[in-house]
DOMIGU-856679 format. One line per 4 residues: number of its first residue (from 1); their letters; for each residue x, y, z of C-alpha. Coordinates in pm, 1 decimal, padded with zeros to 6 digits. Example, Ala and Ser with C-alpha at 12.3 -4.5 7.8 and 13.67 -1.06 7.14 Angstrom:
1> AS> 01230.0/-00450.0/00780.0; 01367.0/-00106.0/00714.0 $
This chain:
1> MAMS> 01444.2/00896.5/03352.3; 01636.2/00716.1/03079.3; 02015.4/00747.7/03092.4; 02104.1/00514.9/02805.5 $
5> LPWL> 02328.0/00623.0/02519.1; 02168.2/00751.3/02199.2; 02165.7/00526.9/01892.7; 02512.3/00520.6/01735.6 $
9> SAMQ> 02626.2/00355.6/01413.8; 02884.2/00166.3/01618.1; 02602.4/00007.7/01818.1; 02464.7/-00168.5/01512.8 $
13> SAFA> 02685.3/-00473.7/01551.9; 02599.8/-00497.9/01920.9; 02224.6/-00466.0/01900.6; 02117.1/-00549.1/01545.4 $
17> RENE> 02204.2/-00833.7/01316.9; 02577.6/-00832.8/01253.8; 02560.6/-00861.6/00875.5; 02313.6/-00577.2/00826.4 $
21> SVTG> 02458.9/-00295.2/00621.7; 02484.9/00046.4/00781.9; 02623.5/00214.0/00475.2; 02446.3/00410.6/00205.2 $
25> PNPA> 02252.8/00735.2/00197.8; 02002.5/00634.0/00469.6; 02187.3/00410.5/00715.0; 01943.2/00452.1/01004.0 $
29> PQRM> 01670.2/00189.0/01028.3; 01303.8/00274.1/00986.0; 01064.8/00199.7/01269.9; 00692.2/00201.5/01341.1 $
33> VAVT> 00493.3/00248.3/01661.1; 00116.2/00203.6/01645.6; -00098.8/00317.9/01937.8; -00451.8/00179.1/01916.7 $
37> VGLG> -00735.0/00306.3/02136.0; -01027.6/00078.1/02213.3; -01279.4/00355.6/02278.3; -01194.9/00608.8/02010.2 $
41> LVAD> -01178.7/00987.5/02044.7; -01466.6/01234.6/02039.8; -01444.0/01385.8/01691.5; -01539.6/01740.1/01792.9 $
45> NWMP> -01240.1/01747.9/02026.4; -00968.9/01595.3/01805.8; -01060.5/01687.6/01449.0; -00921.8/02027.9/01342.7 $
49> TGTG> -01100.1/02284.5/01129.8; -00959.4/02385.8/00793.7; -00742.4/02173.2/00570.7; -00378.2/02136.7/00481.5 $
53> KQYT> -00098.8/02283.6/00687.8; -00298.1/02591.8/00787.9; -00559.3/02402.9/00989.4; -00686.9/02539.6/01318.2 $
57> PSRY> -00605.7/02292.7/01597.5; -00880.7/02131.5/01801.2; -00884.6/02105.9/02179.3; -00678.1/01786.2/02179.1 $
61> LRSL> -00435.5/01902.6/01910.2; -00345.1/02227.9/02083.5; -00102.8/02037.9/02306.4; 00074.0/01909.2/01991.0 $
65> EDLR> 00125.8/02246.9/01823.6; 00504.5/02224.4/01852.4; 00483.3/01903.8/01643.8; 00260.3/02049.6/01372.5 $
69> GRMT> 00526.0/02027.2/01101.1; 00585.3/01660.6/01177.3; 00223.5/01546.1/01183.3; -00062.8/01455.4/00952.1 $
73> IASG> -00421.4/01433.3/01074.0; -00653.6/01230.4/00852.2; -01029.0/01264.5/00899.6; -01306.9/01092.5/00709.9 $
77> VSHP> -01130.3/00754.8/00698.7; -01239.8/00401.0/00780.9; -01194.3/00038.3/00681.4; -01433.5/-00050.7/00395.7 $
81> GVGG> -01684.1/-00316.5/00495.3; -01575.0/-00328.7/00858.9; -01848.3/-00296.1/01120.9; -01944.1/-00462.2/01445.6 $
85> GHRA> -01864.2/-00186.4/01694.6; -01624.2/-00317.4/01958.7; -01574.7/-00637.8/01757.6; -01387.6/-00431.2/01498.9 $
89> EASI> -01104.0/-00392.7/01749.2; -00969.5/-00704.2/01577.0; -00968.7/-00515.2/01246.3; -00776.2/-00201.3/01344.2 $
93> LTAT> -00449.9/-00315.5/01185.5; -00582.5/-00580.1/00945.1; -00882.1/-00397.3/00788.4; -01050.3/-00736.9/00757.7 $
97> PMGS> -01427.0/-00752.9/00828.3; -01489.1/-00992.0/01116.6; -01866.8/-01020.4/01073.9; -02120.9/-01051.5/01352.2 $
101> AGRA> -02101.8/-01426.0/01413.7; -01736.7/-01429.6/01518.0; -01649.5/-01707.4/01273.0; -01453.5/-01496.0/01024.6 $
105> VNTI> -01080.0/-01563.2/00997.8; -00858.3/-01259.3/01038.4; -00555.9/-01178.3/00823.4; -00205.4/-01055.2/00898.5 $
109> SLDQ> -00188.7/-00718.2/01071.4; 00018.1/-00426.9/00947.0; 00278.3/-00456.9/01222.9; 00327.5/-00828.9/01163.3 $
113> MLAK> 00355.8/-00774.7/00789.0; 00641.0/-00534.6/00857.4; 00795.5/-00765.5/01116.1; 00786.1/-01056.1/00871.3 $
117> HRGD> 00973.0/-00867.7/00599.4; 01181.4/-00615.6/00795.5; 01198.7/-00746.7/01151.4; 01481.7/-00996.3/01123.3 $
121> ATRY> 01758.4/-00749.3/01208.6; 01671.6/-00714.9/01577.7; 01633.4/-00941.4/01878.4; 01255.2/-00895.7/01873.3 $
125> PSLV> 01093.8/-00870.7/01527.3; 00804.7/-00689.4/01696.0; 00661.7/-00604.9/02036.0; 00290.2/-00645.3/02104.8 $
129> LATG> 00190.9/-00450.9/02416.2; -00119.1/-00332.2/02599.4; -00192.9/-00136.1/02914.7; -00426.6/-00414.1/03030.0 $
133> GTNS> -00657.1/-00692.5/02919.1; -00576.9/-00996.1/02710.2; -00650.6/-00877.3/02355.9; -00442.2/-00703.5/02093.5 $
137> PCYT> -00506.8/-00586.7/01734.2; -00205.5/-00788.6/01613.9; -00259.9/-01103.8/01407.4; -00039.1/-01361.8/01240.7 $
141> ESGA> -00067.4/-01477.3/00880.0; -00293.0/-01761.4/00995.0; -00528.2/-01517.3/01166.8; -00423.3/-01594.9/01524.3 $
145> MIPP> -00426.9/-01305.8/01770.4; -00092.7/-01234.2/01939.2; -00142.7/-01191.1/02316.1; 00007.0/-00867.0/02445.9 $
149> ITSA> 00260.1/-00803.5/02719.9; 00077.3/-00590.0/02976.3; 00335.9/-00579.4/03255.1; 00597.2/-00305.0/03227.1 $
153> SRLF> 00821.2/-00496.4/03466.7; 00804.5/-00808.1/03249.5; 00870.4/-00604.5/02934.7; 01179.3/-00449.4/03093.3 $
157> AELF> 01307.4/-00796.6/03184.8; 01246.4/-00923.6/02831.0; 01439.1/-00630.4/02686.0; 01724.3/-00573.0/02928.2 $
161> VDDS> 01763.9/-00847.6/03192.4; 01992.3/-01130.2/03085.7; 01916.5/-01489.8/03169.7; 02195.7/-01689.7/03324.6 $
165> AAER> 02453.0/-01845.6/03092.1; 02302.0/-02186.6/03163.1; 01951.7/-02066.0/03074.3; 02077.3/-01905.8/02751.4 $
169> HKQA> 02238.8/-02238.6/02661.9; 01907.9/-02416.1/02725.5; 01721.0/-02166.6/02507.5; 01965.8/-02220.1/02221.7 $
173> ARVR> 01933.4/-02596.1/02262.4; 01553.6/-02574.6/02248.3; 01577.9/-02380.4/01924.0; 01816.1/-02640.0/01778.6 $
177> QGRS> 01578.4/-02918.2/01881.8; 01295.2/-02741.3/01702.7; 01507.0/-02712.2/01390.2; 01596.3/-03082.5/01398.1 $
181> IMDV> 01227.2/-03177.9/01415.2; 01160.0/-02957.8/01114.6; 01445.2/-03128.9/00926.5; 01275.3/-03464.8/00977.5 $
185> VAED> 00940.7/-03331.2/00861.4; 01100.4/-03173.5/00554.1; 01274.4/-03499.5/00458.8; 00948.4/-03691.9/00486.9 $
189> AKSL> 00772.0/-03430.1/00276.5; 01039.6/-03446.8/00004.8; 00995.7/-03821.9/-00027.9; 00622.2/-03769.7/-00059.6 $
193> QRTL> 00665.3/-03500.7/-00326.5; 00761.8/-03754.0/-00596.9; 00419.9/-03920.6/-00571.5; 00208.7/-03603.0/-00593.4 $
197> GRGD> 00029.3/-03429.4/-00876.2; 00123.9/-03083.3/-00995.9; -00123.3/-02895.8/-00775.8; -00011.2/-03076.3/-00462.1 $
201> RDRL> 00353.7/-03024.5/-00557.3; 00290.1/-02649.7/-00585.6; 00128.6/-02649.0/-00243.0; 00419.7/-02846.8/-00102.5 $
205> DAYF> 00666.9/-02601.0/-00258.6; 00484.6/-02318.2/-00081.5; 00511.2/-02519.7/00238.9; 00885.4/-02565.3/00190.6 $
209> SSVR> 00924.5/-02191.9/00139.4; 00751.2/-02121.5/00469.6; 00963.0/-02388.4/00641.2; 01281.9/-02231.9/00508.1 $
213> GLEL> 01169.2/-01894.7/00634.1; 01091.1/-02038.8/00975.8; 01425.4/-02218.3/00988.1; 01602.2/-01890.6/00917.5 $
217> RMQQ> 01412.6/-01717.3/01196.0; 01492.6/-02001.8/01434.1; 01860.0/-01979.7/01342.9; 01852.2/-01609.0/01423.8 $
221> SEQW> 01672.0/-01685.9/01751.2; 01953.0/-01921.3/01845.2; 02208.0/-01647.8/01777.3; 02017.0/-01397.7/01990.7 $
225> ARKP> 01979.2/-01653.0/02271.9; 02359.1/-01658.9/02300.7; 02405.3/-01281.5/02301.6; 02376.9/-01056.6/02607.2 $
229> KPKV> 02102.8/-00795.9/02606.3; 02181.1/-00422.2/02596.1; 02237.4/-00247.1/02927.7; 02047.3/00067.8/03024.8 $
233> DVDR> 02099.3/00290.2/03326.0; 01733.5/00271.0/03425.1; 01565.2/00099.1/03717.1; 01321.5/-00178.7/03643.5 $
237> PVDS> 00971.9/-00025.7/03660.4; 00719.2/-00129.3/03921.2; 00380.9/-00220.5/03776.9; 00100.1/00009.1/03879.9 $
241> RNPN> -00132.8/-00147.6/04133.8; -00423.5/00053.7/03997.2; -00564.9/-00129.8/03692.2; -00758.8/00186.6/03601.0 $
245> DLIG> -00452.3/00411.7/03576.9; -00463.4/00421.0/03196.1; -00247.6/00730.8/03154.3; 00015.2/00618.3/03405.1 $
249> RFRT> 00043.4/00277.1/03241.9; 00053.1/00441.3/02899.4; 00337.6/00668.2/03013.8; 00545.2/00379.0/03151.4 $
253> MCEL> 00499.5/00172.5/02836.5; 00602.7/00472.1/02624.3; 00922.4/00506.1/02827.3; 01006.3/00141.4/02764.9 $
257> IHLA> 00917.8/00163.7/02395.1; 01159.3/00455.3/02368.9; 01435.3/00245.3/02525.7; 01354.0/-00050.3/02299.5 $
261> LQTD> 01388.2/00169.8/01991.4; 01692.7/00351.0/02124.7; 01878.9/00024.5/02182.1; 01751.3/-00118.0/01850.9 $
265> STRF> 01599.1/-00413.7/02032.4; 01299.6/-00394.4/01798.4; 01167.6/-00168.4/01524.7; 00797.6/-00249.1/01524.1 $
269> VTLH> 00577.5/-00187.4/01825.6; 00203.0/-00191.0/01883.0; 00056.5/-00059.8/02206.5; -00314.6/-00114.1/02266.6 $
273> LPAG> -00515.8/00094.0/02513.3; -00820.8/-00121.9/02585.8; -01173.1/-00019.4/02677.0; -01139.2/-00030.4/03054.2 $
277> GGVI> -01447.0/00015.3/03269.4; -01299.3/00169.2/03582.8; -01259.9/00531.2/03689.8; -00933.5/00674.7/03555.6 $
281> PIEG> -00749.0/00870.2/03828.2; -00766.6/01217.2/03672.9; -00896.5/01517.3/03864.4; -01253.5/01588.0/03759.9 $
285> VEEG> -01323.4/01234.0/03636.6; -01580.9/01050.0/03848.0; -01731.3/00787.4/03616.4; -01583.6/00479.1/03453.6 $
289> YHSL> -01407.0/00520.9/03119.2; -01634.3/00283.0/02927.2; -01946.4/00446.2/03067.1; -01817.4/00791.2/02971.1 $
293> SHHG> -01749.2/00677.9/02615.3; -02118.5/00584.9/02582.9; -02213.9/00940.0/02667.6; -02532.5/00977.2/02464.6 $
297> LDDT> -02437.4/01346.5/02425.3; -02471.0/01399.3/02799.7; -02267.0/01714.0/02874.3; -02142.5/01592.9/03212.6 $
301> KLDQ> -02008.2/01271.1/03063.4; -01861.5/01451.3/02764.5; -01676.2/01693.8/02992.2; -01520.8/01407.7/03189.7 $
305> LALV> -01441.8/01205.8/02879.0; -01262.0/01505.4/02729.4; -01029.8/01514.0/03030.7; -00939.5/01148.6/02976.9 $
309> EEAL> -00887.6/01176.3/02602.7; -00697.7/01503.6/02631.1; -00455.0/01335.6/02871.6; -00427.0/01037.2/02638.5 $
313> VGQW> -00340.9/01245.7/02331.3; -00111.1/01459.7/02544.7; 00083.2/01153.6/02658.1; 00123.3/01042.6/02297.5 $
317> GEFL> 00264.5/01388.8/02229.2; 00513.8/01347.5/02514.3; 00627.4/01021.0/02357.6; 00677.6/01193.9/02022.4 $
321> RTLA> 00883.6/01468.2/02185.8; 01101.2/01207.3/02353.8; 01171.1/01052.7/02015.0; 01235.4/01397.4/01863.9 $
325> NSDD> 01493.1/01469.4/02134.5; 01676.0/01136.5/02089.8; 01951.2/01124.3/01829.5; 02007.1/00836.8/01593.5 $
329> ARGS> 02244.9/00791.8/01301.2; 02035.3/01004.6/01064.2; 01880.9/01271.4/01284.5; 01631.4/01198.4/01558.0 $
333> LLDD> 01441.7/00882.8/01639.8; 01123.7/01059.5/01532.8; 01268.8/01121.1/01186.6; 01289.3/00745.6/01135.3 $
337> TTSF> 00990.8/00632.5/01343.0; 00640.0/00652.2/01203.3; 00404.7/00665.1/01499.4; 00031.0/00675.5/01456.5 $
341> LTSN> -00264.9/00678.9/01691.1; -00598.7/00537.2/01580.2; -00903.4/00340.0/01691.3; -01163.8/00102.5/01556.1 $
345> LGNA> -01436.7/00338.9/01677.7; -01520.5/00673.8/01524.9; -01805.9/00720.6/01770.6; -01798.6/00492.8/02074.4 $
349> SNHS> -02134.7/00616.9/02195.3; -02319.2/00457.3/01903.3; -02051.9/00195.2/01820.7; -01979.8/00344.6/01479.5 $
353> NRNM> -01671.6/00218.0/01298.7; -01677.6/00503.5/01048.4; -01474.9/00825.2/01064.0; -01195.2/00664.7/01261.9 $
357> PMLI> -00942.8/00899.0/01424.2; -00600.2/00888.0/01257.7; -00306.2/01095.3/01380.2; 00026.9/01025.7/01207.2 $
361> AGGR> 00363.2/01163.2/01319.0; 00729.7/01127.6/01231.9; 00883.0/00893.0/00979.9; 01004.4/00973.6/00631.5 $
365> FQHA> 00694.3/01157.2/00518.0; 00631.8/01504.5/00388.0; 00355.3/01571.5/00634.1; 00039.5/01729.4/00500.1 $
369> GHLA> -00130.2/01888.5/00801.0; -00500.5/01801.1/00787.1; -00616.5/01559.5/00516.8; -00992.1/01611.2/00529.7 $
373> FSQN> -01170.5/01330.6/00347.1; -01548.1/01296.4/00323.6; -01734.4/01228.3/00647.0; -02012.8/01064.4/00445.6 $
377> ENYP> -01810.7/00872.7/00185.7; -01509.3/00768.3/00387.3; -01166.2/00728.0/00232.6; -01004.9/00379.7/00271.6 $
381> LPNF> -00765.3/00383.3/00564.8; -00585.6/00075.2/00422.6; -00442.7/00317.9/00166.2; -00229.2/00462.5/00445.1 $
385> YLTL> -00118.6/00113.5/00543.9; -00013.2/00044.2/00185.3; 00172.9/00376.0/00174.1; 00356.4/00282.0/00492.0 $
389> LQKF> 00450.7/-00064.1/00365.7; 00592.1/00086.3/00048.3; 00778.6/00349.1/00250.3; 00951.0/00057.5/00425.7 $
393> GLEV> 01051.9/-00083.5/00086.8; 00800.8/-00367.2/00055.6; 00711.3/-00436.8/-00304.9; 00335.7/-00467.1/-00255.6 $
397> DQFA> 00054.5/-00299.2/-00444.5; -00232.9/-00377.8/-00207.2; -00307.7/-00425.3/00160.2; -00652.1/-00556.8/00251.6 $
401> TSTG> -00910.2/-00328.4/00084.5; -00668.6/-00056.4/-00025.1; -00735.6/00112.7/-00358.3; -00392.8/00272.5/-00390.8 $
405> TMDG> -00153.9/00476.4/-00180.8; -00286.4/00755.7/00039.9; -00374.7/01079.3/-00138.9; -00185.5/01378.8/-00004.9 $
409> LT> 00077.7/01188.5/00196.6; 00420.3/01135.7/00040.6 $
């Protein structure tokens, strides 16, 4: 169990960037936690009946009834133009079609967009995590996938175990060396600029802007390399030896995410639950998770799959309750943390990328209950992403294939 202190305004100078203001009407930082599921959720079990705040909860949502007033369930949503079944795992947070040939270039993911513009106040602009595997739905501006941390023990060390003073000095020196190389490159580029045409000068100006941004981030990295990490009264977790223990690994990662948010070590987290093939250790489950997801409407498989997915949604609910019971400067961590659970698959059995599950909780929203969009003419899920970006203060009017902000969610 976590024994660390709750978030306090006085902690800001210790954990977050020293010059960040903590004054004003909303001093607490905003945060986001995205949980992405590689094999979706069976719609009949997660989608409620009725609309608005008076919806009737489904089997999976019954365990979240105490959170009803702090949740929005969106059905009938998907990413326009995105297909490819499992391949669309790369599109969960980018909404960019990847095609069938695998040659398409991805775009920046929602979490990295937020980290780029709002992640410079903490030691880690973002955390990219998974319960296993080597893939994540997180992509840089250049379309490169960010490999996830899958070891809870390693994540704990990254967050809370200090390197030696000598190692911290080496890290700071490496950052300075990187900055000096960039200085040389920039000087060479400036001398070249005088010989270029207008179009090339514009491109070079854009390059300089990106270099300046990178230099600033490197300067901040050097500052963090010199600072001790926060201390928590929690033992370092032991990684599960069972690679199929999806729920156990999910639980441990949620505990560490809570600590990361509580100590303001980061504000943007993505946790991916991949499409594992082994048997998940839950009573009544006898077949592999991936096989169960391709159920073909077989009742035996559906019954077992429901046990897995019910436990998965239930664990997400436990994470939300932990945030709700943790104070920060404005209220609870949940009040300032938008957490959502979604998947690239609306129906894993037939590899459909339509009617994606979307459960949204917490954050500075007036939650709407059940937003029931058309199952046949899906509503663009990127509209939610745009709404979220604007809620974090980004002055953007589009994200991927968005057509506006999300109807019914303010």
